[in-house]
N, C-alpha and C positions, 0 to 999 in steps of 0.2 A: 353698456357698462354694468347693468344689473346682471346680465348673463356672466360677465367676467367675475363679478363678486361671488355669484352662486357657485361657479366651477372652482374658484379659488378656495372657498370654504369647504367644498366637498373633498378636493384633493388634499387640502391642509388637514382635514379630519383623518384621512387615511394615514398621512405621514405622522400625525400626532399619536395615533393609536399604536402604530408599528414601532415608532421611535421610542415611545414610552416602554414598550415591551422589551426592546433592546436595552433600555436604560436599567430596568429591573434586573435583567440577566447579568449585565456587566457590573452593576453595583454589588452583585453577589459574588463576582469573580469569574464569571463564565462569559466568554465572547460568543455572541450568537450571530454568526454569519449566515445561518440558515433561515433568516427571517423571510426571505423570498419564498422558500419552499413551504414554510408555515402559512404564509399568506395564501398560497395556492390551495393548501389543504383546508383552510378555513373557508375560502371561497367555495370549494367543492361541497363542504358540509352545508353551508347556507343555501347554495343553489339547489341541492337535492331536496332540502326541506321545502323550498318554494315550488319545486317541480311536483312533488308528491302530495302536498297538502290539498285537500278538496277545494274546489273553486268557491264554495260558499263559506269558507273559513273566514272568521272576522279578522280585521286588520291587526288588532292587538295580539291575537293568538299567533298569527303569521309572524309578527315581529319578534315575539318571545321565542318561538320555535326556531326561527332563522338565527337569532343571536346564540341560543343555546347550542344549536348544531355546529355553528362556526367555531365557537370557543372550545367546544368539547373536542372536535377533530384537531383543532390547532394545538390544544394542550397535549393530546395523546401523541401527536406527531413530534412535539418538542421533547418528549421523553427519550427519543432516539439520541438527541444531543445530551440530555441529562445523564443517561446511563453510560454513554461512551466517554463523556468528558469527566464525570464525577467518579463513577465506579471503576472504569477501565483506564482513566487518565490519558485518553487519546488526545491527539492534536485537535484542538477545538476549531481551528480554521479549516482543516481538511474535512472534519465531520460536517461542519456547516455547509461547505461547498458541495459535498455529496448529498446533503439533504435538499439543497436547491435543485440539483439535477434530478434526484429521485422524485421530488414533489411534482414537478411538471410532467415527467414521464408516467408516473403512477396514476395521476389524475386523468391524463389523456387516455391511457389504456382502459381505465375503469369506466369512463364516460362512453368511450366507443363501444365497450362491451354491453353497456346498458342500452345504448341506441340500437345496436345490431340485434339485440335480443327482442326489442320491440318491433323493429322493422329491419329485415335482413339487408335491404338496400341502403340503409342509413348508416354510413361509416363516419359521420360527423363526430367531432369531439365537443360539440356545443350542447348547452342546456338552456332551454327557454324558460323564462319565469315572468312572462308579460302579465298573466292574470294576477299573480301575487302582487306585482307592482301597482296594478290598477286599483287594488283594494285600498291603497294609501292615498290615492288622488282625490283630495277633497278641497272644496273651496271655503276658505274662512275669511269672511269680510272682504271678498274680492281678491284674496291672495291664494294662489294655487299651491297647496302643500302636498308634497310627495314623500316617498320613503327616504330620500336623501336628506331631507331636513331633520327627520327623526334621528338619522345616523350622526348628523352634525351635533345634535344635542347629546347623544351618547358619548361622542368624543370629548365634549366640554366637561361632562360629568366625570369621565375617566381621567381627565387632566386634573380636576380638582381632587378627586380621590387619591390619585397617585402622589400629588404634592403632600397631602395630609399624611398618607401612609408612610412615605419616605422620611419626612422630617418631623412628624408630630406623634409618631407611635413607637413603641418599643420594638416592634417587628422591623420597621423601617431602619431604625438606627442599628439594629443588630445585622440587618442585611448589608448595610453600608460598611459596617465594621469587618464583615467577612470578605468584602472586596478590597479593603484597604490593608488589613493585617490579620489574616485568618488565624495565625498562631496565637496572637494576642486575644482574639475573640474566643478561641478554644480554651485558653487558659482561665477565662472567667465563666466557663460553663456553657458557652454557646455551641450548639451542634452545627458545625460549618457545613457538613454534608447536607443536612436537612434544609438549611438556609439557601444553599445553592440550588437544591432541587426546587425550592419554592420560587426562587428568582427565575429559573428557566421555565417553570410551568406558567408563571404569570406572563412571561414573554410570549409563551405559546397562546395563551388566552387572548392577549391584546393583539398579537400578530394575526391570529385567525380571524378576529373581529375586523381588523383592518383589511383583510383579504375580501370579505364579503362586501364591505363598504366600497372597495375599489371597483369590483365588477358590476355593481348596481348603479354606478355613476353614469347615467345617461343612456344606458343600453338595456335591452330586455332579453338578451341572449349572450352567453359568453363561451368562446371556444378555448378550452383549457390548454390547447397546444401553444397558445400565445403566452402562457404564464401570466405574470402581472407586470410585464414591461419594465423590469428592473426597479420597481418601487421599493422592494425590500432593501436594496443597496442604497437607494436615495434616502430611505428612512435612517440608515446608518450614518449617512452624511449629515442629516438633520440632527441626529443625536450627538455627533461629535461637535458640530458647529454650535449646538446648544449647550455644550459642556456638561452633558449628563444631568442637566437640571430641568425639571418639567416646564417651568415658565419660559426659560430660554428656548427649549425645544418647541414650544407652541409658537413663539415668534419666528423661529427659523422655518417652521412648517408652513406658516402663512407666506413667507418670502418664496420658498421653493414651490408652494402650491400656486402662487401667482404666475410664475414662469411656466408651469405645466398647463395652467388654464389658458394661457395665451395661444397654445397650439390648437385649442378647440374653438376659440372665438376671434382670432386675429383678423379674419376676413370681415368682421363686423366693424372694424376700425379702418377708415379710408386710408389714413396715412401709413398704416402697416400693410394693408392689402396692395397698395400701389408701389411698395418697395420691391425692387428686383431680387427678392429673397425667396428661395424655394420653401414650400410648406414643411419639408423635412427639417429645416433649420429650426423652426419653431418647436418641433417635436424634440429636438436635441437640446433646447435651451436649458431645461432644469438640470440635465446631466453635465452640460458644459459649465454652468454656474457652480454646481457642486464641486467640480474639479478645481475651479479657480478659487473658490472660498476655502476649500481644504488646503490648497497649496499655500495660502497666506495665513491660515489660522492653526494648522495642525501642530506647529512647533510650540504654540502656547496652550495647547489642550492639556487638561488635567484629568486624565483618565484614572479610574481606580487603580491603585498601585499593584494589586495582586490579580488583575484581570488576565485571563489566559494562562495562568500558572496553576497546574493541578495541585490540589492540596494534599499534602502528606502529613498525617497526624503525628508521625514520629519525627518530623523535621522541626527544628527550632532555629 
């Protein structure tokens, strides 16, 4: 049971971070379908930091370097969406889909190039970071603490900050206004273009952070050709089910995280292990549940009214 709770919290943390990123982008009026690709890029940045940091680097320095690398690469990659959707008024769904395809392909090619440069016989798309993870394995009062627990704490802090920023600050209220009625926001002096850039960049930061949290969950090497197993799309489902509200998103993330965790630990429950159900069904559970949930709740969803609509300053 403790292992189920641990994995649930880890996967919920990933979904909270990425779904909050999508929430900021959509509140600004930009649909970020490219969260999957942003997660891959964030994972790449964090994994490279763990790979190249010296083995004697202290755990706090590793943690800070990994987070900064992940969020920086995630933010830079999200600029593709920002420029295409805001400046060139491109179809946001198509741009996001292209970003997802490009993210996995670019990361795979880049990692393979690094590996073959170090060893010509190594054509793997994987990066090992076992030494960096070991730096976080400490025993506190008989409780084994590792890097995953620190990332869970980061997700909780991000959730609290997101709630405060969106509903208790001038910036958040202006961001929401740009996603609801950008012409009205512009009429009172709010720069809609800048606010939408801010929303997309924040989604890149949180999406990139979610990517590194995902690949460090229980493994010490990640092959980038696998992408992030559709977690970017699952985060979008969490965001919609949570009605674009941080607290609801957190609750939805725990629910979806529970079903994802079952695929890792179901064999530890006798009644589940004895069922004549293939293991692949448990892997499919969170995605099946997301389809069922969205089928029954999508009609009542209250998305930002101007999301996905390119803003034209001359239109009223």
